[in-house]
N, C-alpha and C positions, 0 to 999 in steps of 0.2 A: 488579539490573535497573533500568533507567531508566524514567521516566514517558513515556508517549506521549500527546500532546495533539493531537487532530484537530479542525480547524475544521469546524463543521457544514456549511458551504458545500462543502467538499471532499468530505465524506461524501455530501452530496446529489448532487454531480456523479458520484461513483462509482455511487451507487444508480441514477441515470438511465442510465448507460452499461451496467450489467450486466443490465438488464431485457430480456434477449434469450435465446433458447433455446440459445445456444452460448456458449462461453467467451470472455471479454473480458480485456484486459490494459491496464495503463496505469502511469504513473510518479507517485510521490508527490513533491511539491515542498514544501520547507520549510527548516528549519534545526535545528541542535542547539545548545541553550543549556544553561547550568549545571543547570537544573531538568528537563531532558529534551528529547525530540524533539518538534518542532512541525511538523505537517503542515498547511499553509495552502492548498494547491491541488493539482490533479492535471493531468496531461497524458494525454489519452485516446490509447491505443495506435494504433488504426487499422491494425494489421497483418493477418496472416492468422488467421482464427478458424474453429474447427470445434466440434462438440459436446463434444469432450474435450481440445482443445488450442488454444493461442493463441500468437502470436508477435509480438513488437515488432520492426519492421524496423530494420535497421542505419541506413538513411537517417533514419528518425524519431528514433532515438537521437542521431545526429549533429546533426540540426537542433535538438533540445532542448539539447544541450550547447553549441552555437553561440549559441542564444538566451540561455542563462545567462551565457556569457562576455560577450555584447554588452549585457547588462542588460535584455533584453526580458522575461526571466522573473526574478521576484524570489525568490531562494532558490536552493537546489541540490537535486539528486536525493537524497531521504532514504529511498527505498524504492520499492516497486512494489505493485500490486494485481492480482488476477485473480479470476475467478469460477469456481465449480464448480456450475453450475445443476442442482439436483436431486441432487447427489452429496454434499453435506455440507461441513463445514468441516474441512479437513485439508491437510497439505502432502505431496504425492506425492514420489517420488524425483526426478522431473523438476523439480518446484518447488524442492526442496532444492538441486539442482544449479544451478538458475538463481539462487537466492538466494546461494549460495556465490560465484558470480561477482561479484555486487554487493558482497559482504563484502570483496573484495580492495581496494575503494576506501575503505571505512569500516566499522568494527565496529559502527556504530550504525544501519545501514540496517535497515528492517523490511519484512516482507511482510504484506499484508492479503489474506485469502481471504474471498470473499463468496459465499454461496449465496442468490440472490434468491428462490428458491422457498420457502425456510423463513425468509426475512427475518432472517438472522444473518450475522455476520462474526466473524473471529478475527484476531489479530495474532501474528506470529512474529518473534523477535529472537534475537541471539546472546547466550547466557549464558556469560561467561568460565569456562573449565574444564569446561563441560558440553556446549555445542554449541547448535544452533538449537532453541529451545523455543517452545511456545505461551505467549504473555504472559497472565498472570492479569488478569482484569477490573479488579483493584485498581490496576493501573498504567495503565489507559486512561481518558482523559477526553475527552468531546466538548465542544468549546468553542462556545457559542451566544452571540454578542455579548459581553455582560458577565457572563453566567451560565455556570457550569460544571456539567455533568451527569455523573454517575457511571454507568458501565455496570452492568448490561447495557442497552444501547440497540440496538435492532434496526433495520436498514435497511429 
């Protein structure tokens, strides 16, 4: 398993986005370096959302890809986040299918699931030979300026 480093500013933006009574979705922007995955920013989805589902529009995804190619976004898509307000931290069958689509582009993409009602999040990644698993807190770090905090950190 690789390390996941999340900039606190990215986590703050996710936290602000998911504080709604319905599911939210967005993209994680960053890079993969020798020492792990770095999430530096997010793109808020702005698609269709309901109490139990959310969707990122194809137009939004195309605009993000175009902005990356044009250098307007620094980094690349390294994963996605979504919320389960009041339902807990887990990956549903739909979530796993969505994540599998992103894994076609890179085996290092991650999924973050946030439940704002219990102030918790979890990360999922592909473990070679096993499949998509929840990442242990030992592999997740929240980066605050020059200081690194170790999980559990709650949003």
